[in-house]
FITORTI-466260 format. One record per residue (C-alpha): residue number from 1; x, y, z. Coordinates in nm, 4 decimals. Last residue first. Layout:
// residues N
+-----+----------+----------+----------+
|  nr |     east |    north |       up |
+-----+----------+----------+----------+
| NUM |        X |        Y |        Z |
...
+-----+----------+----------+----------+
END
This chain:
// residues 190
+-----+----------+----------+----------+
|  nr |     east |    north |       up |
+-----+----------+----------+----------+
| 190 |  -4.3392 |  -5.5056 |   5.7180 |
| 189 |  -4.6561 |  -5.3745 |   5.8843 |
| 188 |  -4.5030 |  -5.1201 |   6.1219 |
| 187 |  -4.2470 |  -4.9924 |   5.8693 |
| 186 |  -4.3125 |  -4.6266 |   5.9489 |
| 185 |  -4.5714 |  -4.5826 |   6.2253 |
| 184 |  -4.8355 |  -4.3437 |   6.0948 |
| 183 |  -5.0448 |  -4.1954 |   6.3713 |
| 182 |  -5.4218 |  -4.2315 |   6.3989 |
| 181 |  -5.5424 |  -3.9052 |   6.5505 |
| 180 |  -5.7545 |  -3.9519 |   6.8651 |
| 179 |  -5.5982 |  -3.6672 |   7.0665 |
| 178 |  -5.5969 |  -3.4433 |   6.7590 |
| 177 |  -5.8618 |  -3.2043 |   6.8875 |
| 176 |  -6.0952 |  -3.4953 |   6.9609 |
| 175 |  -6.0452 |  -3.6434 |   6.6159 |
| 174 |  -6.2742 |  -3.3923 |   6.4414 |
| 173 |  -6.0172 |  -3.1232 |   6.5223 |
| 172 |  -5.7562 |  -3.3348 |   6.3408 |
| 171 |  -5.9796 |  -3.3598 |   6.0351 |
| 170 |  -6.0346 |  -2.9835 |   6.0553 |
| 169 |  -5.6565 |  -2.9393 |   6.0256 |
| 168 |  -5.6411 |  -3.1533 |   5.7126 |
| 167 |  -5.9579 |  -3.0042 |   5.5607 |
| 166 |  -5.8237 |  -2.6520 |   5.6111 |
| 165 |  -5.4944 |  -2.7506 |   5.4463 |
| 164 |  -5.6913 |  -2.8737 |   5.1438 |
| 163 |  -5.8823 |  -2.5450 |   5.1494 |
| 162 |  -5.5669 |  -2.3360 |   5.1546 |
| 161 |  -5.4418 |  -2.4812 |   4.8243 |
| 160 |  -5.7900 |  -2.4724 |   4.6742 |
| 159 |  -5.8268 |  -2.1029 |   4.7585 |
| 158 |  -5.4816 |  -2.0146 |   4.6270 |
| 157 |  -5.5580 |  -2.1791 |   4.2922 |
| 156 |  -5.8879 |  -1.9948 |   4.2564 |
| 155 |  -5.7224 |  -1.6723 |   4.3714 |
| 154 |  -5.4882 |  -1.7020 |   4.0701 |
| 153 |  -5.7904 |  -1.6633 |   3.8353 |
| 152 |  -5.7291 |  -1.8935 |   3.5407 |
| 151 |  -5.6503 |  -1.7987 |   3.1787 |
| 150 |  -5.5480 |  -2.1051 |   2.9824 |
| 149 |  -5.2533 |  -2.3353 |   2.9179 |
| 148 |  -5.0479 |  -2.3453 |   3.2388 |
| 147 |  -5.3574 |  -2.2410 |   3.4358 |
| 146 |  -5.5319 |  -2.5644 |   3.3357 |
| 145 |  -5.2513 |  -2.7612 |   3.5020 |
| 144 |  -5.2935 |  -2.5576 |   3.8200 |
| 143 |  -5.6701 |  -2.6176 |   3.8084 |
| 142 |  -5.6165 |  -2.9912 |   3.7581 |
| 141 |  -5.3681 |  -3.0154 |   4.0466 |
| 140 |  -5.6017 |  -2.8157 |   4.2714 |
| 139 |  -5.8940 |  -3.0435 |   4.1906 |
| 138 |  -5.6796 |  -3.3439 |   4.2831 |
| 137 |  -5.5825 |  -3.1725 |   4.6105 |
| 136 |  -5.9524 |  -3.1086 |   4.6819 |
| 135 |  -6.0281 |  -3.4781 |   4.6256 |
| 134 |  -5.7559 |  -3.5635 |   4.8780 |
| 133 |  -5.8708 |  -3.3107 |   5.1371 |
| 132 |  -6.2400 |  -3.4021 |   5.1111 |
| 131 |  -6.1435 |  -3.7666 |   5.1682 |
| 130 |  -5.9479 |  -3.6522 |   5.4739 |
| 129 |  -6.2589 |  -3.4657 |   5.5899 |
| 128 |  -6.4595 |  -3.7887 |   5.5562 |
| 127 |  -6.2154 |  -3.9800 |   5.7747 |
| 126 |  -6.2250 |  -3.7014 |   6.0338 |
| 125 |  -6.6038 |  -3.6988 |   6.0348 |
| 124 |  -6.6229 |  -4.0767 |   6.0816 |
| 123 |  -6.3811 |  -4.0518 |   6.3732 |
| 122 |  -6.0295 |  -4.1926 |   6.3709 |
| 121 |  -5.9430 |  -4.2124 |   6.0075 |
| 120 |  -5.6931 |  -4.0925 |   5.7538 |
| 119 |  -5.3412 |  -4.1747 |   5.8738 |
| 118 |  -5.1317 |  -3.9156 |   6.0489 |
| 117 |  -4.7753 |  -3.8109 |   5.9846 |
| 116 |  -4.5635 |  -3.8082 |   6.2958 |
| 115 |  -4.4497 |  -3.5569 |   6.5588 |
| 114 |  -4.7526 |  -3.3362 |   6.5055 |
| 113 |  -4.7815 |  -3.0143 |   6.7027 |
| 112 |  -5.0495 |  -3.0071 |   6.9739 |
| 111 |  -5.3816 |  -2.8757 |   6.8538 |
| 110 |  -5.6149 |  -2.5993 |   6.9726 |
| 109 |  -5.4129 |  -2.3212 |   6.8054 |
| 108 |  -5.4467 |  -2.5175 |   6.4795 |
| 107 |  -5.8213 |  -2.4578 |   6.4740 |
| 106 |  -5.7825 |  -2.0798 |   6.5072 |
| 105 |  -5.4990 |  -2.0704 |   6.2517 |
| 104 |  -5.6970 |  -2.2769 |   6.0007 |
| 103 |  -6.0005 |  -2.0513 |   6.0467 |
| 102 |  -5.7944 |  -1.7375 |   5.9911 |
| 101 |  -5.6334 |  -1.8906 |   5.6801 |
| 100 |  -5.9719 |  -1.9970 |   5.5432 |
|  99 |  -6.1032 |  -1.6416 |   5.5871 |
|  98 |  -5.7953 |  -1.5058 |   5.4076 |
|  97 |  -5.8623 |  -1.7276 |   5.1062 |
|  96 |  -6.2210 |  -1.6034 |   5.0799 |
|  95 |  -6.1034 |  -1.2453 |   5.1329 |
|  94 |  -5.8604 |  -1.2798 |   4.8394 |
|  93 |  -6.1436 |  -1.3141 |   4.5902 |
|  92 |  -6.2927 |  -1.5947 |   4.3847 |
|  91 |  -6.4644 |  -1.4608 |   4.0760 |
|  90 |  -6.8278 |  -1.4376 |   3.9636 |
|  89 |  -6.8379 |  -1.3172 |   3.6042 |
|  88 |  -6.8950 |  -0.9484 |   3.5438 |
|  87 |  -7.2531 |  -0.8366 |   3.4772 |
|  86 |  -7.2631 |  -0.5550 |   3.2228 |
|  85 |  -6.9406 |  -0.6921 |   3.0787 |
|  84 |  -6.6375 |  -0.4836 |   2.9806 |
|  83 |  -6.4537 |  -0.5199 |   3.3120 |
|  82 |  -6.4904 |  -0.8998 |   3.3019 |
|  81 |  -6.3212 |  -0.9301 |   2.9598 |
|  80 |  -5.9723 |  -0.9742 |   3.1067 |
|  79 |  -6.1001 |  -1.2688 |   3.3104 |
|  78 |  -6.1435 |  -1.4687 |   2.9886 |
|  77 |  -6.2678 |  -1.8005 |   3.1238 |
|  76 |  -6.6084 |  -1.8677 |   3.2815 |
|  75 |  -6.6293 |  -2.2288 |   3.4002 |
|  74 |  -6.3521 |  -2.1709 |   3.6530 |
|  73 |  -6.5200 |  -1.8787 |   3.8287 |
|  72 |  -6.8583 |  -2.0523 |   3.8439 |
|  71 |  -6.6918 |  -2.3631 |   3.9876 |
|  70 |  -6.5154 |  -2.1463 |   4.2448 |
|  69 |  -6.8403 |  -1.9787 |   4.3483 |
|  68 |  -6.9938 |  -2.3266 |   4.3866 |
|  67 |  -6.6930 |  -2.4210 |   4.5984 |
|  66 |  -6.7451 |  -2.1102 |   4.8106 |
|  65 |  -7.1027 |  -2.2245 |   4.8841 |
|  64 |  -6.9739 |  -2.5605 |   5.0028 |
|  63 |  -6.7068 |  -2.3852 |   5.2079 |
|  62 |  -6.9703 |  -2.1783 |   5.3861 |
|  61 |  -7.1688 |  -2.4965 |   5.4633 |
|  60 |  -6.8518 |  -2.6657 |   5.5859 |
|  59 |  -6.7897 |  -2.3753 |   5.8241 |
|  58 |  -7.1438 |  -2.3934 |   5.9620 |
|  57 |  -7.1128 |  -2.7711 |   6.0036 |
|  56 |  -6.7882 |  -2.7289 |   6.1966 |
|  55 |  -6.9375 |  -2.4504 |   6.4094 |
|  54 |  -7.2306 |  -2.6637 |   6.5226 |
|  53 |  -7.2579 |  -3.0147 |   6.3809 |
|  52 |  -7.0713 |  -3.2475 |   6.1498 |
|  51 |  -7.1221 |  -3.6135 |   6.0537 |
|  50 |  -7.3678 |  -3.5631 |   5.7655 |
|  49 |  -7.1708 |  -3.2481 |   5.6817 |
|  48 |  -6.8831 |  -3.4691 |   5.5696 |
|  47 |  -7.1050 |  -3.6168 |   5.2978 |
|  46 |  -7.1910 |  -3.2706 |   5.1655 |
|  45 |  -6.8225 |  -3.1812 |   5.1724 |
|  44 |  -6.7568 |  -3.4897 |   4.9580 |
|  43 |  -7.0069 |  -3.3541 |   4.7039 |
|  42 |  -6.8233 |  -3.0204 |   4.7066 |
|  41 |  -6.4979 |  -3.1935 |   4.6197 |
|  40 |  -6.6771 |  -3.3581 |   4.3270 |
|  39 |  -6.7903 |  -3.0133 |   4.2117 |
|  38 |  -6.4282 |  -2.8952 |   4.2291 |
|  37 |  -6.3448 |  -3.2072 |   4.0287 |
|  36 |  -6.5937 |  -3.0990 |   3.7626 |
|  35 |  -6.4360 |  -2.7542 |   3.7677 |
|  34 |  -6.1000 |  -2.9039 |   3.6756 |
|  33 |  -6.2303 |  -3.1684 |   3.4347 |
|  32 |  -6.4244 |  -2.8972 |   3.2496 |
|  31 |  -6.1080 |  -2.6853 |   3.2259 |
|  30 |  -5.9030 |  -2.9846 |   3.1076 |
|  29 |  -6.1423 |  -3.0647 |   2.8276 |
|  28 |  -6.3196 |  -3.4018 |   2.8523 |
|  27 |  -6.6648 |  -3.2482 |   2.8089 |
|  26 |  -6.5423 |  -3.1013 |   2.4821 |
|  25 |  -6.5986 |  -2.7274 |   2.4544 |
|  24 |  -6.8848 |  -2.4939 |   2.3663 |
|  23 |  -6.8341 |  -2.1215 |   2.4247 |
|  22 |  -7.1308 |  -1.9623 |   2.6014 |
|  21 |  -6.9257 |  -1.7491 |   2.8427 |
|  20 |  -7.0111 |  -1.9787 |   3.1356 |
|  19 |  -6.8773 |  -2.2760 |   2.9436 |
|  18 |  -7.1106 |  -2.4841 |   2.7305 |
|  17 |  -7.0787 |  -2.8604 |   2.7091 |
|  16 |  -6.9705 |  -3.1060 |   2.4410 |
|  15 |  -6.9858 |  -3.4842 |   2.4120 |
|  14 |  -7.2461 |  -3.5123 |   2.1344 |
|  13 |  -7.5307 |  -3.5592 |   2.3830 |
|  12 |  -7.4416 |  -3.2375 |   2.5616 |
|  11 |  -7.7228 |  -3.0266 |   2.4166 |
|  10 |  -7.9812 |  -3.2905 |   2.5162 |
|   9 |  -8.1437 |  -3.0323 |   2.7459 |
|   8 |  -8.2078 |  -3.2380 |   3.0574 |
|   7 |  -8.2996 |  -3.0597 |   3.3772 |
|   6 |  -8.5908 |  -2.8458 |   3.2628 |
|   5 |  -8.7204 |  -2.5707 |   3.4904 |
|   4 |  -8.3832 |  -2.4647 |   3.6238 |
|   3 |  -8.4016 |  -2.0962 |   3.7059 |
|   2 |  -8.0813 |  -1.9308 |   3.8246 |
|   1 |  -8.1141 |  -1.5868 |   3.9772 |
+-----+----------+----------+----------+
END
């Protein structure tokens, strides 16, 4: 259980922060940027939930919790040490990715195939889900870049990749099952 009785600690005043394993690193390190962008993605999910209800809100709530799991995974490097710890670090698992895939498939079954790219917009929820998608893609790029230099759980990358697809399809659902999608018309404004 996390207990936060004091919010400011002053330990980051010199531009460093502690990872989940206690190692201190620069706040501008790639790993910190990666999990910070995952946190930013989660903030956009919170905004999307302001426009969601029912099953969509329930799914976004699950995703928000998953994103905290993902942040915990990313802030604790050294996966090979997990087996030696009394309390292994929280890691993303295949079942979280699989759940997203099932949800994407179920939503996509309700939609007609696209014959054009779509523009962000339509309903407020759809616009917000497209913002979630783009911030998620940025997080994914940072996590992939981190993985080229440091140990990163491959399920973390897979989860972000599926999640951006989830946001795209959910954005179409939020546009009256795609009927109110705003289609891109190449060259329209030339």
